C-alpha positions in Angstrom: -23.9 1.1 13.4 -22.3 -2.3 13.9 -22.8 -5.5 11.9 -20.9 -8.7 11.6 -17.5 -9.6 13.0 -14.2 -8.0 12.0 -13.2 -11.3 10.3 -16.5 -11.4 8.4 -16.1 -7.8 7.2 -12.6 -8.6 5.9 -13.7 -11.9 4.3 -16.5 -10.0 2.5 -14.1 -8.0 0.4 -11.0 -10.3 0.3 -12.1 -12.2 -2.7 -13.2 -9.3 -4.9 -10.1 -7.3 -3.8 -7.8 -10.2 -4.8 -9.5 -10.4 -8.2 -8.7 -6.7 -8.8 -5.1 -7.2 -7.7 -5.3 -5.9 -4.2 -4.5 -9.3 -2.8 -3.1 -8.3 0.6 -5.4 -6.8 3.3 -5.5 -6.9 7.1 -7.6 -5.3 9.9 -6.3 -3.2 12.7 -7.7 -1.3 15.6 -8.0 2.4 14.7 -7.8 3.4 18.4 -4.3 1.9 18.8 -3.2 3.4 15.5 -4.4 6.9 16.5 -2.5 6.8 19.8 0.7 6.1 17.9 0.6 8.9 15.3 0.8 12.6 15.2 -2.5 14.5 15.1 -2.3 15.2 11.3 -2.4 11.4 10.7 -5.3 10.5 13.0 -8.0 8.4 11.3 -11.7 9.1 11.8 -13.6 7.3 14.6 -17.3 8.0 13.9 -17.4 9.1 17.6 -16.5 5.5 18.6 -13.8 4.6 21.1 -12.3 2.2 18.6 -13.6 1.4 15.0 -12.2 -1.1 12.6 -9.5 -0.2 10.1 -8.6 -2.3 7.1 -5.4 -1.7 5.1 -5.3 -2.8 1.5 -2.1 -3.6 -0.4 -0.8 -5.7 -3.3 1.9 -8.1 -4.4 3.1 -8.5 -7.9 -0.3 -10.0 -8.7 -1.6 -6.4 -9.1 0.2 -5.6 -12.3 -1.5 -7.9 -14.8 -5.0 -7.0 -13.3 -4.1 -3.3 -13.7 -2.9 -3.7 -17.3 -6.1 -5.7 -18.2 -8.2 -2.9 -16.8 -6.2 -0.2 -18.6 -6.5 -2.0 -21.9 -10.3 -2.2 -21.4 -10.9 1.4 -20.2 -10.5 4.5 -22.3 -11.1 6.6 -19.2 -8.2 5.0 -17.4 -5.9 5.4 -20.4 -6.8 9.1 -20.6 -6.3 9.6 -16.8 -3.3 11.6 -15.8 -2.5 9.0 -13.1 -4.2 5.8 -14.3 -2.8 3.5 -11.6 -4.1 5.8 -8.8 -7.4 6.1 -10.7 -7.7 2.3 -10.9 -7.0 1.9 -7.2 -9.5 4.5 -6.3 -12.2 3.0 -8.5 -11.5 -0.5 -7.2 -11.6 0.4 -3.5 -14.8 2.5 -3.9 -16.5 -0.5 -5.5 -15.3 -2.8 -2.8 -16.8 -0.7 0.0 -20.2 -1.0 -1.6 -20.2 -4.5 -0.1 -20.4 -3.0 3.4 -23.6 -2.2 5.2 -21.9 0.3 7.5 -20.6 3.8 7.0 -17.0 4.1 6.0 -14.2 6.5 5.2 -11.2 5.9 2.9 -7.7 7.3 3.2 -5.2 6.9 0.3 -1.5 6.2 0.1 -1.4 8.3 -3.1 -3.2 11.4 -1.8 -3.2 13.6 1.3 -6.9 14.5 0.9 -9.2 14.3 2.8 -6.3 13.7 5.3 -3.0 11.8 5.2 -2.5 8.4 6.7 0.6 6.8 8.1 0.4 3.7 5.9 3.5 2.0 7.2 2.3 2.4 10.8 -1.0 0.9 9.9 0.7 -2.0 8.0 2.8 -2.7 11.1 -0.1 -2.6 13.5 -2.1 -4.9 11.2 0.7 -7.4 11.1 0.9 -6.9 7.4 4.5 -5.6 7.0 7.5 -4.5 9.0 9.2 -1.2 8.3 12.8 -1.7 7.5 15.8 0.6 8.4 15.7 1.7 4.7 12.0 2.7 5.0 10.7 -0.3 3.0 7.6 -2.2 4.1 8.7 -5.9 4.4 6.0 -8.5 4.1 6.7 -11.9 5.7 6.3 -13.7 2.3 6.8 -11.1 -0.4 9.5 -9.0 1.3 9.6 -5.4 -0.1 7.7 -6.3 -3.2 4.3 -4.9 -2.0 2.5 -1.7 -2.4 0.4 -0.1 0.4 -2.7 1.5 -1.3 -5.5 2.5 1.1 -7.0 2.3 4.5 -10.8 1.9 5.0 -12.2 2.9 8.4 -15.6 1.2 9.2 -18.2 2.5 11.5 -18.2 -0.7 13.5 -16.5 -1.6 16.8 -13.1 -3.4 17.0 -13.8 -6.5 18.9 -10.5 -7.9 20.3 -7.0 -6.9 21.3 -4.3 -5.6 19.1 -3.2 -8.1 16.4 0.3 -9.5 16.5 2.7 -7.0 14.9 4.4 -7.8 11.7 7.5 -10.0 12.2 10.8 -8.2 12.2 13.3 -9.8 9.7 15.6 -6.8 9.8 17.2 -6.9 13.2 19.2 -10.1 12.5 19.8 -9.1 8.9 23.1 -7.7 7.6 21.1 -4.8 6.1 22.5 -4.7 2.6 19.7 -2.2 1.9 21.4 0.6 3.8 24.5 1.1 1.6 22.1 0.9 -1.4 19.9 3.6 0.2 23.0 5.9 0.8 23.9 5.6 -2.9 20.4 6.5 -4.0 20.0 9.4 -1.6 23.4 10.8 -2.7 22.7 10.5 -6.4 19.3 12.2 -6.0 20.5 15.3 -4.1 20.8 17.3 -7.3 17.8 15.9 -9.1 15.1 18.5 -10.0 12.3 19.0 -7.5 9.6 16.4 -8.1 12.0 14.0 -9.8 14.2 13.1 -6.9 13.3 9.4 -7.3 12.5 9.2 -11.0 15.8 10.8 -11.9 17.7 8.0 -10.2 15.1 5.3 -10.2 17.5 2.4 -10.9 19.4 3.2 -7.7 16.2 3.4 -5.7 15.2 0.1 -7.2 18.5 -1.3 -6.1 17.5 -0.6 -2.5 14.6 -3.1 -2.9 16.7 -5.5 -4.8 19.2 -5.6 -2.0 16.7 -7.0 0.5 17.1 -10.8 0.8 13.4 -11.3 1.6 10.8 -12.3 -1.0 13.0 -12.4 -4.0 10.6 -14.8 -5.8 7.9 -12.1 -5.5 10.0 -9.4 -7.3 8.0 -7.2 -9.6 8.5 -7.5 -13.3 11.0 -5.1 -14.8 8.2 -3.1 -16.4 6.3 -2.8 -13.2 9.4 -1.7 -11.4 10.2 1.0 -13.9 6.7 2.4 -13.9 6.4 2.5 -10.1 9.7 4.5 -9.9 9.3 6.4 -13.1 5.5 6.8 -13.7 5.7 7.8 -17.4 2.3 7.8 -19.1 3.7 7.0 -22.6 5.8 4.2 -21.2 2.8 2.7 -19.6 0.6 2.9 -22.7 3.4 1.3 -24.7 3.1 -1.8 -22.6 -0.4 -2.4 -23.9 0.9 -3.4 -27.4 
């Protein structure tokens, strides 16, 4: 089934997505993405040669929207992973606007299959992957979160979009020494807490990037992303 233009499909959800805090999104050709990844990361095609993919992400604008939803929803507050639950609920509501079949792949889950989020972001022109494995947005720098990919049962209509600009090649790359410190400090952290156990050093990798400093997350948002403690999060609600 095919309906509307790619731009029209993106426009249909851009406003509602932004209101929910998912204020960054961009389309990309699934066929080109699939040719660039290993088989495990291939996206569904609905038996098409090339359907439309849309990657959804957020800037710091996400955090107040999420906290508002958390305060209003007992179900979210009781969820083991409330941020992921909020993202999933939001994206499912967004795709109700489409009159075509769709499938969703998540950054936070490997089911029903994993997706190479950074590859999709690069192909969509949304963000460049840095040498320290951060996604660098042209405006917000590393202060973004890649959340989901929607694949639509409609044909991609044009060539590949311009790739995300590369700010890293001419950069002095202060992120790399910071990355080395974070990796070294995390070697002996317990399994499952490699990042949380040294989260301030991992945050320093992002802070080292000269891009998008005015878009930096709040201290509370930074801490929760790197150390997702449920009691800490609920304590922010007052």
